[in-house]
C-alpha positions as CSV (number, residue, x, y, z in Angstrom):
1,D,117.9,85.1,114.8
2,L,119.9,88.1,113.8
3,L,121.8,88.8,110.6
4,H,125.5,89.2,110.9
5,S,127.8,91.6,109.1
6,D,129.5,88.8,107.2
7,G,126.4,88.2,105.2
8,L,123.7,85.4,105.0
9,T,122.6,83.4,102.0
10,I,118.8,83.4,101.3
11,H,117.1,81.4,98.6
12,P,113.5,82.6,98.1
13,A,110.8,80.2,97.1
14,G,110.7,79.7,93.3
15,W,114.0,81.5,92.7
16,D,117.2,79.8,91.9
17,P,119.9,82.5,91.6
18,L,123.5,81.9,90.8
19,E,124.3,83.7,94.1
20,S,122.1,85.4,96.7
21,R,123.7,87.4,99.4
22,V,122.5,89.6,102.3
23,D,124.9,92.3,103.5
24,V,124.2,94.3,106.7
25,F,125.5,97.8,107.3
26,P,124.8,99.4,110.7
27,L,123.9,103.1,110.7
28,T,123.9,105.3,113.8
29,N,121.3,108.1,114.0
30,L,122.0,111.5,115.7
31,D,119.9,110.4,118.6
32,G,122.0,107.3,119.1
33,K,119.5,104.8,117.8
34,R,120.8,102.1,115.4
35,T,119.3,101.5,112.0
36,Y,120.4,98.6,109.8
37,A,120.7,98.9,106.0
38,I,120.3,95.5,104.5
39,G,121.3,94.9,100.9
40,Y,120.1,91.8,99.2
41,T,122.0,91.0,96.0
42,F,120.5,88.5,93.5
43,Y,120.7,87.6,89.9
44,R,118.0,87.6,87.2
45,L,118.2,85.5,84.0
46,F,117.4,87.3,80.8
47,G,117.1,85.6,77.4
48,L,119.0,87.3,74.5
49,V,119.0,86.3,70.9
50,L,121.6,87.3,68.2
51,Q,119.8,89.2,65.4
52,D,121.8,91.0,62.7
53,D,125.0,91.0,64.9
54,L,123.1,92.6,67.8
55,L,121.8,91.1,71.0
56,A,118.0,91.6,71.5
57,E,116.1,90.7,74.7
58,V,113.4,88.1,74.4
59,S,110.6,87.2,76.8
60,D,110.4,83.9,78.7
61,E,107.6,82.7,76.5
62,T,109.7,83.4,73.3
63,C,112.7,81.6,74.8
64,S,110.8,78.3,74.6
65,D,110.5,78.7,70.8
66,Y,114.2,78.4,70.3
67,S,115.8,75.0,70.1
68,E,118.9,74.0,71.9
69,G,122.1,75.0,70.1
70,S,120.5,78.1,68.4
71,N,121.7,81.6,68.8
72,L,119.8,82.1,72.0
73,V,121.9,83.0,75.0
74,G,121.1,83.6,78.7
75,V,122.6,86.5,80.6
76,L,122.6,86.8,84.4
77,V,122.0,90.4,85.5
78,P,122.8,91.4,89.2
79,G,120.2,93.4,91.1
80,T,120.0,94.7,94.7
81,I,117.2,95.3,97.2
82,L,118.0,97.8,99.9
83,V,115.9,97.9,103.1
84,L,116.3,100.1,106.2
85,T,115.0,98.6,109.4
86,E,115.5,98.6,113.1
87,A,114.8,94.8,113.4
88,L,116.9,92.0,111.9
89,C,114.6,89.0,111.9
90,V,115.7,86.5,109.4
91,R,112.2,84.9,109.0
92,F,110.6,88.3,108.3
93,L,113.3,89.3,105.8
94,N,113.1,85.9,104.0
95,E,109.4,86.2,103.5
96,F,109.7,89.9,102.4
97,F,112.4,89.2,99.8
98,S,110.6,86.2,98.5
99,Y,107.5,88.3,98.0
100,M,109.4,91.1,96.3
101,L,111.3,88.9,94.0
102,K,108.3,86.8,93.0
103,D,106.3,89.9,91.9
104,H,109.0,92.2,90.5
105,T,112.1,90.5,89.2
106,H,110.6,90.0,85.7
107,H,110.7,93.8,85.2
108,N,113.8,95.1,83.5
109,C,113.6,98.3,85.6
110,V,114.0,99.9,89.0
111,L,111.2,99.7,91.4
112,I,111.0,102.5,93.9
113,E,108.6,102.1,96.9
114,S,109.4,104.6,99.6
115,N,107.5,107.1,101.8
116,V,110.5,109.4,101.6
117,L,110.8,109.5,97.8
118,R,107.3,108.8,96.6
119,S,106.3,112.5,96.3
120,L,109.7,113.7,95.1
121,L,110.2,110.9,92.5
122,S,106.7,110.0,91.4
123,N,107.3,111.0,87.8
124,A,110.7,109.4,87.7
125,A,109.3,106.2,89.2
126,A,106.8,106.1,86.4
127,L,109.6,106.4,83.8
128,L,111.6,103.7,85.6
129,T,108.8,101.2,85.2
130,R,108.0,101.8,81.6
131,L,111.2,102.7,79.6
132,P,114.1,100.5,78.6
133,L,117.4,101.5,80.1
134,V,118.7,103.4,77.1
135,A,115.6,105.5,76.7
136,L,115.5,106.1,80.4
137,K,119.0,107.6,80.4
138,Q,118.0,109.9,77.5
139,K,114.9,111.1,79.4
140,L,116.7,111.8,82.7
141,G,119.7,113.5,81.1
142,I,122.4,111.9,83.3
143,Q,125.1,114.4,82.1
144,A,122.9,117.3,83.2
145,I,122.5,115.6,86.6
146,Q,126.3,115.5,86.9
147,L,126.6,119.2,86.2
148,E,123.9,120.0,88.7
149,L,125.6,118.1,91.4
150,R,128.9,119.8,90.6
151,D,127.5,123.3,90.6
152,S,125.8,122.6,93.9
153,L,129.1,121.6,95.5
154,M,130.9,124.5,93.9
155,E,128.8,126.9,95.9
156,R,129.6,125.1,99.2
157,T,133.4,124.6,98.8
158,F,135.9,127.0,100.2
159,A,138.5,128.2,97.7
160,V,140.3,131.3,96.6
161,P,137.8,133.7,95.0
162,N,137.6,133.6,91.2
163,E,139.8,130.5,91.0
164,W,137.2,128.0,89.7
165,Q,139.7,125.4,88.7
166,S,141.1,125.3,92.2
167,R,137.7,124.9,93.6
168,E,136.8,122.1,91.2
169,Q,140.0,120.2,92.1
170,I,139.0,120.3,95.7
171,I,135.6,118.9,94.8
172,R,137.1,116.1,92.7
173,N,139.1,114.9,95.6
174,L,136.3,114.9,98.2
175,D,135.4,111.6,99.8
176,L,132.0,110.3,98.8
177,G,130.9,110.1,102.4
178,L,131.7,113.8,102.9
179,V,129.8,114.7,99.7
180,L,126.6,113.2,101.2
181,H,126.8,115.8,104.0
182,Y,127.5,118.7,101.5
183,L,124.4,118.1,99.4
184,D,120.9,119.4,100.1
185,L,118.0,116.9,100.4
186,D,116.9,117.4,96.8
187,K,120.5,116.9,95.6
188,L,120.8,113.8,97.6
189,V,117.6,112.5,96.0
190,T,119.1,113.4,92.6
191,L,122.3,111.4,93.4
192,L,120.2,108.6,94.7
193,L,118.1,108.4,91.6
194,T,121.2,108.4,89.5
195,L,122.5,105.4,91.4
196,L,119.2,103.6,91.3
197,T,118.9,104.1,87.5
198,E,122.1,102.2,86.9
199,G,122.0,99.8,89.7
200,R,118.4,98.6,89.5
201,V,117.7,98.8,93.2
202,V,114.4,98.3,95.1
203,L,114.5,100.9,97.8
204,I,112.4,101.0,101.0
205,C,112.8,103.6,103.7
206,P,110.6,104.6,106.7
207,D,111.1,108.4,106.9
208,R,112.6,111.6,105.6
209,V,115.4,111.7,108.2
210,Q,117.0,108.6,106.7
211,C,117.7,110.1,103.3
212,S,121.5,110.7,103.8
213,F,121.7,107.2,105.4
214,M,120.1,105.7,102.3
215,C,122.7,107.2,100.0
216,E,125.6,106.1,102.3
217,A,124.2,102.6,102.5
218,I,123.8,102.3,98.8
219,L,127.4,103.3,98.3
220,M,128.5,100.7,100.9
221,L,126.3,97.8,99.9
222,M,126.0,97.6,96.1
223,K,128.5,94.9,95.1
224,P,128.9,94.1,92.3
225,F,128.1,97.6,91.1
226,T,127.5,98.4,87.5
227,W,129.8,101.4,87.0
228,N,130.0,102.9,83.5
229,F,128.9,99.5,82.1
230,T,131.8,97.7,83.8
231,Y,131.6,95.5,86.8
232,V,134.0,96.4,89.5
233,S,134.7,94.8,92.9
234,N,135.1,98.0,94.8
235,L,133.1,101.3,94.8
236,P,134.9,104.5,93.6
237,A,136.4,106.3,96.6
238,T,136.3,109.9,95.6
239,L,133.9,112.2,93.7
240,V,136.3,112.3,90.7
241,D,134.7,109.0,89.6
242,I,131.3,110.7,89.4
243,L,132.0,114.2,88.3
244,G,135.5,114.0,86.7
245,A,134.9,111.3,84.1
246,P,134.7,112.3,80.4
247,G,131.2,112.3,79.1
248,P,128.1,110.7,80.7
249,L,128.9,108.1,83.3
250,F,125.7,106.1,83.1
């Protein structure tokens, strides 16, 4: 059985999500071979309790201590697993997703498991598994990442010499798909890490050649996408949404 582009619902054993959906995005390599990016969107339930007018996360064990009708609330948080593969066997994917969700969905973090990124992001991956989201953003310095990406593109964009503003305007209007081809591998990894930090994605990829495809697939597949703490139905179309927003985006 093959997955179709209109999506397929999968319910892993022991997991009862509000909605589980698989989206497939075909990618064509330079040699003509097809690779399929498969995005699995699911929801995790987190228990939150109101303390001093603030919501604090509580563990599953602590949830049972609160009686019905108390100030305990449950929040469904969307997550996405992205897999690149040349085969689209439903049985294999069902078993794979079931295993991943069973072992890792209780972590409020991003899990990175990739031959491509393991050496480049080993330190970042350690942070992603240990720090809460707020502390993680402080450690990674998201605003610095935005500036790094902008400066990299500035060097590659044709414009009238000494007219920095004109060059920046060109960059702000670039299509995101074009941006992926402008950036070097290390910058692609930086952009990918930024997206992973906010989107809580489990990423699996077979080789280095697929790096740009991974970024493209993430941009195409992550729906709903947490963008600046606001859920939106469509991804931003131009780079202005990443580099032109006031202050840190994530």
